Structure formats: C-alpha cells, structure tokens
C-alpha positions in Angstrom: 115.3 82.5 118.1 111.6 84.3 119.7 111.7 86.9 115.6 110.8 82.8 115.0 107.3 83.1 116.8 106.8 87.0 115.5 106.7 85.9 112.3 104.4 82.2 112.6 102.2 84.5 114.0 101.8 87.1 111.4 101.7 84.0 109.1 99.1 82.6 110.7 97.1 85.9 111.2 97.9 86.6 107.6 96.6 83.4 106.9 93.7 83.5 109.2 92.6 87.0 107.3 92.6 86.0 104.2 90.1 83.4 104.6 87.8 85.7 106.0 87.7 87.1 103.7 87.2 85.0 101.9 84.5 84.0 103.1 83.0 86.9 102.9 83.1 87.7 99.5 85.7 91.1 99.8 89.2 89.2 99.8 91.1 91.7 96.2 94.6 90.5 95.3 94.8 95.4 94.9 94.1 95.4 98.4 96.5 92.9 99.5 99.2 94.3 97.5 98.8 97.9 98.5 99.3 96.3 102.2 102.1 94.6 101.9 103.7 97.8 99.7 102.4 99.8 102.8 104.2 97.4 105.0 107.4 97.3 103.3 107.5 101.4 103.3 106.6 101.3 106.8 109.3 99.5 108.0 111.5 102.0 105.1 111.0 105.0 106.8 111.6 103.8 110.4 114.6 101.5 109.5 116.5 104.3 107.0 117.7 105.9 109.7 119.4 102.5 111.5 120.6 101.9 108.0 122.5 105.4 107.7 124.4 104.7 110.7 122.4 108.2 112.0 122.5 106.2 115.8 125.8 108.5 117.5 124.2 111.2 115.7 123.1 114.3 117.4 120.0 114.4 115.0 119.2 111.0 115.5 116.7 112.2 117.9 115.1 114.1 116.2 114.7 112.3 112.7 114.2 109.1 114.4 110.4 111.5 116.3 110.1 113.0 113.4 110.0 109.2 111.2 107.9 107.5 114.1 105.3 110.5 113.9 105.4 110.2 110.0 104.9 106.8 109.8 102.1 106.9 113.2 100.2 109.4 110.4 100.3 107.5 107.5 99.5 104.2 109.5 95.8 106.4 110.2 95.8 107.5 106.5 96.0 103.9 105.6 93.2 102.7 107.1 90.7 105.5 106.3 91.9 104.6 102.7 90.7 100.9 103.6 87.3 102.0 105.2 86.0 103.6 102.3 87.2 101.5 100.2 84.0 99.7 98.4 84.3 95.8 97.8 83.8 95.3 94.0 82.0 92.8 92.7 82.0 88.9 92.7 81.1 87.6 89.4 79.7 90.2 87.1 
C-alpha cells in the first residue's frame, strides 16, 4: 500500500512542475515526452536483469552493478541535455 503514496507523490511533483513551467513560459510537450521516454528507458535498464530471472546466476551482481552505473551515467547525460535546451518562442 505504500506504493500508492509514492505514486501520488510522483503525480503531485509532476503536476506542480508542469504548472511552474507553464507559469515561466518554458512548458514543452516535446520535453515532457522526452522525459517520459527517458524514465521508461531507465526502468528497462534497471529491471531487465530481474525480469530475465538472473537473480540466481553468478553473473547477476556484475550485470546489476553495470546496469546501475549505466543508468546513473545516462541520468547525468539527461540532465546535461535538459540544461542545454533553450525554450522556444511562444506565439510566433
């Protein structure tokens, strides 16, 4: 049941972030779609070793560690891309 609290918290953070960006004039559906796609990719990276049933394998620890390192580096790249992004003009 605690997962419901986390889902609700994520929805609250998402909605408040969208409202802040709308107020600042920097809201973009393309950036939103990019962020959602990025989130799905990160989940795939981290959950794929579990989904493949590798827990009992001797390769699980190195694969799991590599997945976390790759996900962390990918997250750093994502932040860099979002910071370089320039908001588009509105209404013209």
